VOGUKE-374677 format. One line per field, with one value per atom (N, C-alpha, C, O): residue number from 1; residue in one letter; atom name; x, y, z. Coordinates in Angstrom, 3 decimals, decimal comma, always signed. Example, Ala and Ser with C-alpha at 12.3 -4.5 7.8 and 13.67 -1.06 7.14 Angstrom:
<recs>
vexba [1;1;1;1;2;2;2;2]
guba [a;a;a;a;s;s;s;s]
pamar [N;CA;C;O;N;CA;C;O]
xx [+13,190;+12,300;+13,200;+14,236;+12,850;+13,670;+12,900;+13,409]
yy [-5,690;-4,500;-3,300;-3,319;-2,250;-1,060;+0,030;+1,138]
zz [+7,800;+7,800;+7,800;+8,465;+7,080;+7,140;+7,870;+8,039]
</recs>
This chain:
<recs>
vexba [1;1;1;1;2;2;2;2;3;3;3;3;4;4;4;4;5;5;5;5;6;6;6;6;7;7;7;7;8;8;8;8;9;9;9;9;10;10;10;10;11;11;11;11;12;12;12;12;13;13;13;13;14;14;14;14;15;15;15;15;16;16;16;16;17;17;17;17;18;18;18;18;19;19;19;19;20;20;20;20;21;21;21;21;22;22;22;22;23;23;23;23;24;24;24;24;25;25;25;25;26;26;26;26;27;27;27;27;28;28;28;28;29;29;29;29;30;30;30;30;31;31;31;31;32;32;32;32;33;33;33;33;34;34;34;34;35;35;35;35;36;36;36;36;37;37;37;37;38;38;38;38;39;39;39;39;40;40;40;40;41;41;41;41;42;42;42;42;43;43;43;43;44;44;44;44;45;45;45;45;46;46;46;46;47;47;47;47;48;48;48;48;49;49;49;49;50;50;50;50;51;51;51;51;52;52;52;52;53;53;53;53;54;54;54;54;55;55;55;55;56;56;56;56;57;57;57;57;58;58;58;58;59;59;59;59;60;60;60;60;61;61;61;61;62;62;62;62;63;63;63;63;64;64;64;64;65;65;65;65;66;66;66;66;67;67;67;67;68;68;68;68;69;69;69;69;70;70;70;70;71;71;71;71;72;72;72;72;73;73;73;73;74;74;74;74;75;75;75;75;76;76;76;76;77;77;77;77;78;78;78;78;79;79;79;79;80;80;80;80;81;81;81;81;82;82;82;82;83;83;83;83;84;84;84;84;85;85;85;85;86;86;86;86;87;87;87;87;88;88;88;88;89;89;89;89;90;90;90;90;91;91;91;91;92;92;92;92;93;93;93;93;94;94;94;94;95;95;95;95]
guba [m;m;m;m;s;s;s;s;q;q;q;q;t;t;t;t;l;l;l;l;t;t;t;t;l;l;l;l;e;e;e;e;l;l;l;l;s;s;s;s;d;d;d;d;s;s;s;s;i;i;i;i;f;f;f;f;t;t;t;t;a;a;a;a;i;i;i;i;r;r;r;r;q;q;q;q;r;r;r;r;a;a;a;a;e;e;e;e;q;q;q;q;m;m;m;m;g;g;g;g;i;i;i;i;p;p;p;p;p;p;p;p;e;e;e;e;h;h;h;h;l;l;l;l;v;v;v;v;a;a;a;a;d;d;d;d;l;l;l;l;v;v;v;v;e;e;e;e;q;q;q;q;n;n;n;n;f;f;f;f;f;f;f;f;q;q;q;q;a;a;a;a;s;s;s;s;k;k;k;k;t;t;t;t;f;f;f;f;s;s;s;s;v;v;v;v;p;p;p;p;a;a;a;a;d;d;d;d;q;q;q;q;d;d;d;d;i;i;i;i;a;a;a;a;r;r;r;r;l;l;l;l;n;n;n;n;f;f;f;f;e;e;e;e;r;r;r;r;h;h;h;h;f;f;f;f;g;g;g;g;m;m;m;m;l;l;l;l;d;d;d;d;f;f;f;f;d;d;d;d;g;g;g;g;e;e;e;e;i;i;i;i;s;s;s;s;v;v;v;v;t;t;t;t;n;n;n;n;e;e;e;e;s;s;s;s;m;m;m;m;d;d;d;d;a;a;a;a;d;d;d;d;l;l;l;l;a;a;a;a;k;k;k;k;e;e;e;e;y;y;y;y;a;a;a;a;s;s;s;s;t;t;t;t;h;h;h;h;e;e;e;e;e;e;e;e;e;e;e;e]
pamar [N;CA;C;O;N;CA;C;O;N;CA;C;O;N;CA;C;O;N;CA;C;O;N;CA;C;O;N;CA;C;O;N;CA;C;O;N;CA;C;O;N;CA;C;O;N;CA;C;O;N;CA;C;O;N;CA;C;O;N;CA;C;O;N;CA;C;O;N;CA;C;O;N;CA;C;O;N;CA;C;O;N;CA;C;O;N;CA;C;O;N;CA;C;O;N;CA;C;O;N;CA;C;O;N;CA;C;O;N;CA;C;O;N;CA;C;O;N;CA;C;O;N;CA;C;O;N;CA;C;O;N;CA;C;O;N;CA;C;O;N;CA;C;O;N;CA;C;O;N;CA;C;O;N;CA;C;O;N;CA;C;O;N;CA;C;O;N;CA;C;O;N;CA;C;O;N;CA;C;O;N;CA;C;O;N;CA;C;O;N;CA;C;O;N;CA;C;O;N;CA;C;O;N;CA;C;O;N;CA;C;O;N;CA;C;O;N;CA;C;O;N;CA;C;O;N;CA;C;O;N;CA;C;O;N;CA;C;O;N;CA;C;O;N;CA;C;O;N;CA;C;O;N;CA;C;O;N;CA;C;O;N;CA;C;O;N;CA;C;O;N;CA;C;O;N;CA;C;O;N;CA;C;O;N;CA;C;O;N;CA;C;O;N;CA;C;O;N;CA;C;O;N;CA;C;O;N;CA;C;O;N;CA;C;O;N;CA;C;O;N;CA;C;O;N;CA;C;O;N;CA;C;O;N;CA;C;O;N;CA;C;O;N;CA;C;O;N;CA;C;O;N;CA;C;O;N;CA;C;O;N;CA;C;O;N;CA;C;O;N;CA;C;O;N;CA;C;O;N;CA;C;O;N;CA;C;O;N;CA;C;O;N;CA;C;O;N;CA;C;O;N;CA;C;O;N;CA;C;O;N;CA;C;O;N;CA;C;O;N;CA;C;O;N;CA;C;O]
xx [-4,314;-3,632;-4,503;-5,728;-3,875;-4,606;-3,909;-2,739;-4,648;-4,152;-4,378;-5,255;-3,596;-3,760;-4,409;-4,020;-5,414;-6,122;-6,132;-6,548;-5,684;-5,664;-6,870;-7,098;-7,640;-8,842;-8,704;-8,037;-9,335;-9,420;-10,884;-11,742;-11,153;-12,517;-12,682;-11,724;-13,907;-14,175;-14,042;-14,145;-13,814;-13,672;-14,922;-14,824;-16,093;-17,327;-17,516;-17,980;-17,165;-17,279;-16,269;-16,602;-15,041;-14,027;-14,421;-14,216;-14,982;-15,411;-16,493;-16,458;-17,440;-18,506;-17,934;-18,350;-16,990;-16,348;-15,566;-15,652;-14,804;-13,994;-14,873;-14,569;-15,976;-16,878;-17,508;-17,602;-17,931;-18,545;-17,525;-17,844;-16,304;-15,248;-14,941;-14,734;-14,914;-14,661;-15,757;-15,477;-17,012;-18,134;-17,984;-18,364;-17,428;-17,257;-15,944;-15,740;-15,060;-13,786;-12,788;-11,963;-12,871;-11,939;-11,364;-11,958;-10,232;-9,657;-10,553;-11,225;-10,560;-11,380;-11,094;-12,009;-9,808;-9,476;-10,074;-10,395;-10,230;-10,857;-12,348;-12,916;-12,979;-14,409;-14,648;-15,546;-13,854;-14,032;-13,764;-14,503;-12,706;-12,400;-13,550;-13,920;-14,122;-15,253;-16,463;-17,128;-16,746;-17,886;-17,713;-18,653;-16,509;-16,248;-16,394;-17,011;-15,833;-15,931;-17,382;-17,783;-18,166;-19,569;-20,332;-21,175;-20,036;-20,770;-20,332;-21,116;-19,094;-18,580;-18,270;-17,767;-18,559;-18,251;-18,919;-18,258;-20,215;-20,950;-20,425;-20,264;-20,157;-19,660;-18,300;-18,007;-17,472;-16,139;-16,185;-15,273;-17,222;-17,334;-18,116;-18,050;-18,848;-19,673;-18,814;-17,904;-19,105;-18,452;-16,939;-16,206;-16,471;-15,034;-14,512;-13,311;-15,400;-15,011;-15,708;-16,885;-15,011;-15,658;-16,969;-17,900;-17,056;-18,305;-19,449;-20,580;-19,160;-20,174;-20,623;-21,806;-19,686;-20,025;-20,929;-21,881;-20,635;-21,466;-22,873;-23,851;-22,977;-24,288;-25,072;-26,263;-24,407;-25,067;-25,542;-26,649;-24,703;-25,080;-26,287;-27,214;-26,287;-27,411;-28,685;-29,763;-28,569;-29,743;-30,300;-31,516;-29,418;-29,845;-30,478;-31,535;-29,824;-30,301;-31,607;-32,310;-31,949;-33,209;-34,412;-35,539;-34,157;-35,222;-35,408;-36,376;-34,475;-34,589;-35,738;-36,072;-36,324;-37,406;-37,569;-36,819;-38,562;-38,838;-40,336;-41,144;-40,683;-42,078;-42,428;-41,662;-43,577;-44,021;-45,325;-46,357;-45,268;-46,433;-46,980;-46,228;-48,284;-48,917;-48,998;-49,716;-48,295;-48,363;-47,158;-46,188;-47,252;-46,137;-46,213;-47,300;-45,078;-45,011;-44,197;-43,118;-44,736;-44,014;-43,757;-44,655;-42,546;-42,216;-41,783;-40,963;-42,334;-42,036;-42,909;-43,938;-42,512;-43,303;-44,701;-45,684;-44,775;-46,075;-47,012;-48,194;-46,477;-47,345;-47,767;-48,896;-46,868;-47,230;-48,276;-49,214;-48,116;-49,103;-50,463;-51,490;-50,470;-51,722;-52,372;-53,584;-51,573;-52,110;-52,680;-53,740;-51,977;-52,474;-53,766;-54,709;-53,805;-55,016;-56,196;-57,305;-55,959;-57,014;-57,511;-58,717;-56,597;-56,983;-57,717;-58,701;-57,243;-57,913;-59,325;-60,227;-59,522;-60,832;-61,781;-62,998;-61,229;-62,067;-62,824;-62,321;-64,041;-64,829;-64,520;-64,966;-63,765;-63,346;-64,534;-64,465;-65,611;-66,771;-66,612;-66,066;-67,088;-66,988;-67,848;-68,975;-67,298;-68,025;-68,663;-69,317]
yy [+83,984;+82,747;+81,949;+81,943;+81,294;+80,461;+79,118;+78,962;+78,170;+76,807;+76,378;+76,907;+75,434;+74,872;+73,505;+72,693;+73,266;+71,998;+71,466;+72,167;+70,252;+69,633;+68,710;+67,862;+68,880;+68,080;+67,257;+67,663;+66,112;+65,310;+65,283;+64,785;+65,831;+65,941;+65,142;+64,919;+64,723;+64,044;+65,069;+66,275;+64,567;+65,462;+66,315;+67,497;+65,716;+66,471;+67,596;+68,680;+67,347;+68,390;+69,491;+70,674;+69,112;+70,134;+70,978;+72,191;+70,339;+71,070;+72,088;+73,228;+71,675;+72,587;+73,762;+74,905;+73,481;+74,541;+75,479;+76,700;+74,906;+75,709;+76,615;+77,796;+76,063;+76,858;+77,998;+79,126;+77,705;+78,739;+79,820;+81,009;+79,406;+80,366;+81,256;+82,460;+80,662;+81,447;+82,482;+83,620;+82,089;+83,022;+84,201;+85,331;+83,911;+84,943;+85,701;+86,728;+85,196;+85,848;+85,659;+86,532;+84,511;+84,216;+82,818;+81,998;+82,534;+81,186;+80,166;+80,516;+78,910;+77,890;+77,736;+77,523;+77,847;+77,673;+78,780;+78,547;+79,981;+81,072;+80,814;+81,079;+80,296;+79,974;+78,928;+79,082;+77,870;+76,803;+77,330;+77,018;+78,129;+78,691;+79,567;+79,507;+80,384;+81,236;+80,408;+80,718;+79,348;+78,496;+77,810;+77,728;+77,326;+76,663;+77,669;+77,367;+78,857;+79,878;+80,276;+80,442;+80,429;+80,799;+79,725;+80,036;+78,463;+77,373;+77,099;+76,592;+77,428;+77,103;+78,320;+78,176;+79,510;+80,724;+80,712;+80,941;+80,449;+80,469;+79,395;+79,641;+78,212;+77,126;+77,463;+77,097;+78,154;+78,483;+79,586;+79,699;+80,395;+81,506;+81,124;+81,833;+80,019;+79,630;+79,340;+78,514;+80,013;+79,826;+79,998;+79,345;+80,863;+81,053;+82,034;+82,078;+82,814;+83,809;+83,469;+83,108;+83,574;+83,269;+84,026;+83,486;+85,259;+86,016;+85,317;+85,305;+84,732;+83,979;+82,766;+82,427;+82,117;+80,961;+81,388;+80,685;+82,533;+83,037;+83,355;+83,044;+83,967;+84,290;+83,017;+82,933;+82,030;+80,761;+80,086;+79,548;+80,112;+79,506;+80,224;+79,574;+81,553;+82,316;+82,059;+81,937;+81,976;+81,662;+80,289;+80,096;+79,345;+78,005;+78,021;+77,429;+78,700;+78,694;+79,456;+79,225;+80,351;+81,066;+80,137;+80,502;+78,937;+77,950;+77,164;+76,418;+77,339;+76,649;+77,265;+78,436;+76,486;+77,022;+76,220;+75,285;+76,610;+75,926;+75,652;+76,511;+74,476;+74,109;+74,130;+73,656;+74,676;+74,743;+73,963;+74,390;+72,824;+71,982;+72,095;+72,215;+72,055;+71,989;+70,524;+69,748;+70,155;+68,780;+67,975;+68,494;+66,694;+65,785;+65,201;+64,965;+64,976;+64,390;+63,111;+63,078;+62,066;+60,803;+60,442;+60,526;+60,046;+59,717;+58,260;+57,923;+57,419;+55,995;+55,429;+56,012;+54,326;+53,687;+53,337;+53,490;+52,869;+52,480;+53,677;+53,577;+54,819;+55,989;+56,527;+56,986;+56,470;+56,920;+55,992;+56,454;+54,681;+53,724;+53,980;+53,914;+54,269;+54,540;+55,814;+55,850;+56,853;+58,094;+57,873;+58,401;+57,095;+56,801;+55,998;+56,288;+54,994;+54,179;+55,044;+54,880;+55,966;+56,873;+57,741;+57,929;+58,271;+59,121;+58,329;+58,811;+57,115;+56,291;+55,926;+55,836;+55,717;+55,332;+56,515;+56,339;+57,713;+58,903;+59,199;+58,969;+59,714;+60,128;+61,568;+62,058;+62,227;+63,604;+64,557;+65,599;+64,178;+65,071;+65,921;+65,477;+67,136;+68,014;+67,455;+67,008;+67,493;+66,925;+68,009;+67,720]
zz [-4,821;-5,135;-6,106;-5,990;-7,040;-7,984;-8,117;-7,770;-8,620;-8,789;-10,229;-10,912;-10,681;-12,014;-11,878;-11,038;-12,727;-12,722;-14,146;-15,069;-14,328;-15,643;-15,761;-14,899;-16,834;-17,057;-18,330;-19,282;-18,331;-19,547;-19,958;-19,229;-21,145;-21,643;-22,932;-23,672;-23,178;-24,450;-25,576;-25,352;-26,782;-27,933;-28,135;-28,465;-27,939;-28,181;-27,160;-27,512;-25,924;-24,899;-25,170;-25,097;-25,482;-25,765;-26,975;-26,981;-27,993;-29,188;-28,829;-29,291;-28,014;-27,594;-26,798;-26,988;-25,915;-25,127;-26,036;-25,899;-26,966;-27,878;-28,725;-28,895;-29,266;-30,109;-29,301;-29,785;-28,091;-27,245;-26,899;-26,917;-26,587;-26,260;-27,469;-27,319;-28,668;-29,874;-30,078;-30,454;-29,831;-29,960;-28,993;-29,301;-27,835;-26,813;-26,961;-26,314;-27,809;-28,037;-26,903;-26,636;-26,240;-25,146;-25,330;-26,031;-24,721;-24,813;-24,079;-23,109;-24,544;-23,895;-22,398;-21,603;-22,021;-20,602;-19,744;-18,579;-20,299;-19,541;-19,374;-18,314;-20,424;-20,336;-19,260;-18,433;-19,263;-18,272;-16,864;-15,931;-16,711;-15,393;-14,904;-13,732;-15,800;-15,430;-15,018;-14,030;-15,784;-15,459;-14,101;-13,311;-13,845;-12,563;-11,422;-10,401;-11,594;-10,548;-10,290;-9,138;-11,350;-11,182;-10,414;-9,572;-10,706;-10,074;-8,643;-7,840;-8,321;-6,996;-6,140;-5,025;-6,637;-5,888;-4,522;-3,509;-4,480;-3,210;-2,269;-1,074;-2,796;-1,944;-1,358;-0,220;-2,118;-1,608;-0,568;+0,251;-0,585;+0,358;+1,621;+2,625;+1,576;+2,704;+3,920;+3,869;+4,990;+6,288;+6,215;+6,958;+5,336;+5,231;+6,274;+6,539;+6,860;+7,846;+9,162;+9,151;+10,296;+11,578;+11,785;+12,382;+11,306;+11,449;+10,718;+11,205;+9,546;+8,805;+9,598;+9,609;+10,255;+11,083;+12,230;+12,567;+12,829;+13,920;+13,438;+14,118;+12,276;+11,718;+11,422;+11,722;+10,836;+10,537;+11,819;+11,867;+12,864;+14,142;+14,736;+15,217;+14,709;+15,247;+14,462;+15,044;+13,149;+12,328;+12,668;+12,703;+12,917;+13,302;+14,691;+14,908;+15,623;+17,004;+17,189;+18,173;+16,278;+16,448;+16,292;+16,627;+15,779;+15,664;+16,963;+17,114;+17,895;+19,169;+19,957;+19,775;+20,812;+21,627;+22,893;+23,172;+23,643;+24,884;+24,908;+24,554;+25,320;+25,464;+26,937;+27,776;+27,242;+28,626;+28,724;+28,206;+29,388;+29,533;+30,942;+31,909;+31,042;+32,351;+32,745;+32,114;+33,744;+34,214;+33,793;+33,240;+34,070;+33,829;+32,427;+31,900;+31,843;+30,511;+30,603;+31,195;+30,006;+29,980;+28,525;+27,687;+28,237;+26,857;+26,715;+25,861;+27,548;+27,407;+26,292;+25,952;+25,738;+24,682;+25,173;+24,448;+26,407;+26,960;+27,069;+26,741;+27,534;+27,684;+26,315;+26,148;+25,344;+24,005;+23,392;+22,742;+23,598;+23,098;+23,731;+23,054;+25,021;+25,716;+25,175;+24,965;+24,950;+24,393;+22,995;+22,661;+22,186;+20,838;+20,880;+20,144;+21,737;+21,862;+22,292;+21,784;+23,229;+23,697;+22,543;+22,388;+21,734;+20,603;+19,526;+18,964;+19,236;+18,227;+18,662;+17,830;+19,947;+20,463;+20,564;+20,613;+20,594;+20,752;+19,474;+18,374;+19,626;+18,468;+18,088;+17,050;+18,924;+18,710;+18,610;+17,958;+19,263;+19,347;+20,583;+21,593;+20,498;+21,668;+22,790;+22,576;+23,967;+25,110;+25,930;+26,932]
</recs>
């Protein structure tokens, strides 16, 4: 299936397209259609098939992970401030 798209171009752009098309031996509308297809081919194919969506989801999910901490973790602002203050005060020398 194809669609028709009408464009309004400046004279200078159309002239450049026409000259390039003449060099290639094709009509200007074919050159523009080819350029648009080349630039948007990948975007039009992205996630167009459910299998592609599954692959994209799996690629994304492989970045998921699990952290295993020994002990309790607190993520309150106060506990984070205390941890930062402790680190700032430390000389970071081996004890």
